[in-house]
C-alpha positions, 0 to 999 in steps of 0.5 A: 096186559100192558097199555094199548092192549085190548084183550078179546079172548082167551083159551082158559082150557089151553092152560088145563089141558097142556104144559105150556112151556113156551110163549110167544107173539104173532101177528094175525091176518084178518080180513076187514069184516073179521076185525070189525067182527072180532072187535065185537068179541065174536071169536073163539079159541076153542079147539083152535091149534096151529101148524106149518103148511106146505108152504112154510107158513104159520096157520091157525087152524079152527079158530071161529070167528062169527060173521060180521053181519053188516057185510051181507054176503061179502062176509066171511068164513067163520073157521077159516085157516089164518095165517100167523104173521111170525119170522121164518126162523121162529116158523122153523124152530116151533116148526121143529119142535111140534115134529119132532119133540112132539109138541103142540102148538096152541092159541092162548090168547087174541087180543089188539096191540096199538090196534094190530089184531095179536095172537099169543101162542104157546109150545105145549105138551098134553096134561095126563088125567092125574096131572089134570087132577093134580092142578084142581087141588093145587087151584083149589087149594090156593082158593082155600089159602087166599079165602083163609088170609081174606079172613084174617085180614078184617 
C-alpha cells in the first residue's frame, strides 16, 4: 500500500471464498483499549461480515480484537459490533446491493492510514465449490510458471 499505511491484518479467506466485485475504504470507530490492541496486531477478521442496522449505520460483526491487558477491568468486549464511518449515500448503496442483489459485504483488510484505523470492505458474491477448485488450479499454474521463469533467468 501507499506511504503512511500500516497493514495490521488481511482476510485471506475472503479472496478465496468470494468474488470481490467492488471495494471501499471505511473508517472504523474503536475504543481506546481496542486501538492499542489492534496496533499490537491482536485482531482477526475471520468470520466477520458487515451489515446495515436499523439505525442506518454500517457495522462490522464478528471481528475479534483481543482485550488490551493494561486496561484491566476497563477494557472492551472482544467481539462487539463496531461502527464503520462511511457517507450516508455509500451506506445506502452498499446496503441496497446486499439486500436486493444478494451480495455479502466482507472485510478485506484492517490497517492504519496516517494514524487512523481503516477497514477495506468488499462487495462480494459467494463462490461455488467448483469455482474454488478452479481458483486453486489457476494459482498453482501461476506458481509453476513463476518457478519456471526464475529457473531460466539465472
